[in-house]
N, C-alpha and C positions, 0 to 999 in steps of 0.2 A: 932149933929151927934147922931144917934141911931143905935144900933146893933140888927140884927134879926138873927134867926137860921133857916136854911133850912134843909129839909129832902132830902137826895140824894140817888138815886138808879141807878143801871146800868141795862139797858135793853139789855139782851143778843140777842134778835131777831134783834134789830136795831143797836146795838153797841153804843147807845147813853147814856149819863148820863141825868137823869131826876131830876129836883129839884123843891121842893114845899116849900113855906113858910107857915106853918100852921097858920090858923086864918086870913089870908089876902086874901080875894076873888080875884081871877085872878092872884095871884103871883105864877105862875108855868111856867117852861120853860125847854128847853133841850139844850145840847151841845155835840159836838163830843169829847171834852176833859174837864177835870175838870176846867181848866182855862177859857175855852169858856163858860162853864156852869156858873161859878162865874160872869163873865161879863154880861151874859144874865140875871141872877137873879138880879143883881144890877140894870140893866136897867128896867126890868119889875117891880121890887119893887118900884123904883122911880116913875114910871108911876102910879102904884096903889095908892101910898101915895098921889100923886098930886090930885087924884080924891076923896080920902077919906075926908069926911067933918067933922069928929070928931077929937078929940085929940088922938095923937098916944099913950098917956098914957092909953087910954081906950081899946086898942087892946089886944087880948089874948097874954099871956106871956108864952114862952116855959119853961116847967118845967123839962122834962126829957123823957127818954124812958123806957118802960117796956118790958121784954121778956115774952111771954105767950106760954106755952107748951101745945099742943093739940095732941091727937091721930088722925092720918090720915090713 
């Protein structure tokens, strides 16, 4: 069993939650609730890892977030 971190946003236009697992190509999905998003992410991540030919130890590892302030 391996744990991955997903980046989650809420899209105000569609009302959907969008999730991305950084570093895993194709590991992104959406859901109308956080529970649905979690289930969808688990399913898509499983599919992506089945197609991945390398070791999961070689995948990028989540480190953290940084807040960047810019003038707009």
